[in-house]
N, C-alpha and C positions, 0 to 999 in steps of 0.2 A: 504494500500500500504506500503510495507516495503522498507527502504532505502538499496541500494546495499552496501555491506561491502567489502573493499579490503582485501587482504591476511593478512594484519597486524591487521585487526579488526576495522578500522576506517570507519565510514559512510561517504557518500559524503557530508552531511551537516556539519559534524565535520571538514572535509578538507576545506570547504569553509570558515567556521568560523576561522579556524587556519590561512589560507592564508590572510584573511582580517585583523586579529589581527597583523600578521607579517608585513603587509604593513603599518599599522598605526605606529607600533614601528619603522620600518626602516625609514619611512617618518619623524617622529619626530627626530630621530637620525641625519638624513641628515640636517634638519633645524638647529638643535643645532650645528652641526659640521660647517655648513656654517657661523653661527654667530660667533663662536669661531675663525674661520679662518680669518674673516674680522677684528675682534678685534686684533688678533695677527699681522695681516698685518699693521694695523694702529699704533700699538705700535712699530713695527719694523721700520716703516718710521719715526716716531717721534724720536726714539733712534738714527737713522742715522743722522737726522737733528741736534740733540743736539751734536753729535760727530763732525759734520762739523762746528758747531758754536764754539766749544771749540778749534778746529784747527785754525779757523780764529783768535780767540783771541790771541792764542800763536804766530801766524804769525805777527799780528800787533805789539804785544809787542816786538818781536825780531827785526823787521825791524826799529821800531821807537826809539829803545833804544839808538842808537848812532847817531841820527839825529842832524844836526846843526840847522835846521829850519823845523817846522811843521805847516801846515795850514789846515783849513777845510773851504770850501765855496761852494756855489751853483753857477755854471757857465752855461752860454749858449754858445753852440758851434754847428754850423751847423744846427741851428734851434731846437736843443734838449737841455733839461735841465739835468745837471748832479750834483749829490751831491758828492763832491770830498774831500778826505783826502789825502794830499800829503806831502812828506818830501824831503829834500835835505841833502846830507852828503858831507862835504869837508874834505880833508886830505892834509897834507903837503907832497910834493915830496922830493926827496933827496937833493934838493937845498934849502929847507925851504919855497918854494912857496906854498901857499894854493890853491888847485885846487878842483873843483867839480868832485867827482868820482862816485857818485850814486844819483839817484833820483827815486822815485816811486809814483804811484797813486793807491789808492783804490777808485773806483767810481761805481755808479749804471748806468745801461743801459739795454735796452731791448735786449734780445738775437737775433742773426741772425739765419736764418733757419738751418744753419749747426752747431750751437753751443748747448752746454748743456743747458737744461731748456727751449728750444723752444717748444711751443705747441700752438695750436689754439683751441679756444672754441667758440661755436656758441652762440651769444647773442640773446636770445629768443625774446627780445623786438624789435630789429632792423633787425634780420635775417642776420646779418653780423658776420663773424668770426673775433674775437678779439684776440690779443696777450695777454697772461697772464703775471703775475708779472715779474718785472725786476730781473736781477742777480746783485750780487756784484762782480765786476771784479778787477783784480790787474794787473798792468804792471810795470816792473822795467827796468831801463836803467842804465848801468854801463860803465865806460870808464876811461881814464887817465886824461882827461881835457875836461869835458863836458860843454856845454853852457846851463845855466838854461832856462827852458821852463815854461812859466806861464800856470796856469791851463786852461784858455780859449784857449790856442794855442796847447794844447796837442792833439795828434791824438788818439781819443777814440776808433776808429775802427782799431787800429794797430793789425796786425796779431799775435803779441806776447801776446796779452791780454788773460787772462784765468779766468774763473769763479771760485771764491773761495767759493761762496755760491749761490745756485739757489733760485728763488722765493722770492727775497728780496723786500718787499713792502715799507720799509723805512730804511734810513741810515742817522744817525746824529752823529756829534762829536762836542765837545767843547774843544778848545785848550787854555790853560792858561799859560802865561809867568810869572814866579815867580821872579827870580833874576839872577844876574850875579855874579859868584864867583870871588872875587877880589884876588889880591896877585901877579899879574904878570904885568910887565911894558908893555909887548907886548900884544896888544889887542887880537891877535889870540891865545894866550896862556890861555886866560880866558874862562870859561865855562858858559853857560846859561842853565837854567832849565825850562822844560815844563812838564805839566801834560795834558794828553789827555783822556777825558771821552767820550765814544762812545756807541751808541745803534744801534743794528741791529734787525729789525723785519722781520722774515722769515715766509712764508706761504707755507704749504704743503697740498697736496691732501690726505686725510685720507683713501680714497677708500670706505667710508661708504656712502651709498645713502641717500639723504635727504628724509624726510617723504613724500613729494609730488612727489618724483621720478624725479624731474626736473634736478638734478645735484648731485654731490657728495660733502660731507662735507669737507671744507677746514679749517685747524687749524693753528693758529698763535703761534709762539714762539718768545719771546723777549730775545735777548742776550745783556748783558751790560758788559762793560769792562773798564779798566783803565790802561793807560800806562805812563811810566815816560821816558823822554828823557833828556839827558845832552850832549849837543854838543858844539863844539868850536865856539866862536863868530867869524863871518867872515864879510867881507864887501859886500858879495854877497846878 
């Protein structure tokens, strides 16, 4: 029995072998391309997370630089625990009276359904959908003569809050008071120095599936920073 030959001189068997080889090559290329695409996506997500971390560091440094008072503490409000780094800034008005003109809070909280970073994940062990890691939020209040608000009394669900970093699993800061610069008879003309060391742990979804196929791999990035504050001594 002879194989039929097409007009170009290829037998049917040769065509089958050629198609099979092409399928193997194309399949291997698609697998390799998919792997490269996943790696590129993971690298892109990590790069964006690092950029966000650097922006947060600059933001903290800028806002705390002129603070009169800086504190970090874990507070309980409304049945929830918050890690809070907050500052107050006083300035003299035209009559020389010291007034509170700004205060702000960096704090961790779980995102609401309409906010950035909100996502639900199925807990395979319990069958319940859980909310994933918290965000690092910031809220700033400005005015001509504000009333200081203690951290436990601050409204953490204020509509003006915004997420400066998503997926923050841990936020910690250490505030150290160093000294008061002397040389002025008026207490409010003296300055006090603070250093603030802080650490932010962020978790992102890499998009890479785990070996058992149960979930995708999550990667942690730790951001450390240091800020210096020199503010006027006040009675507030």
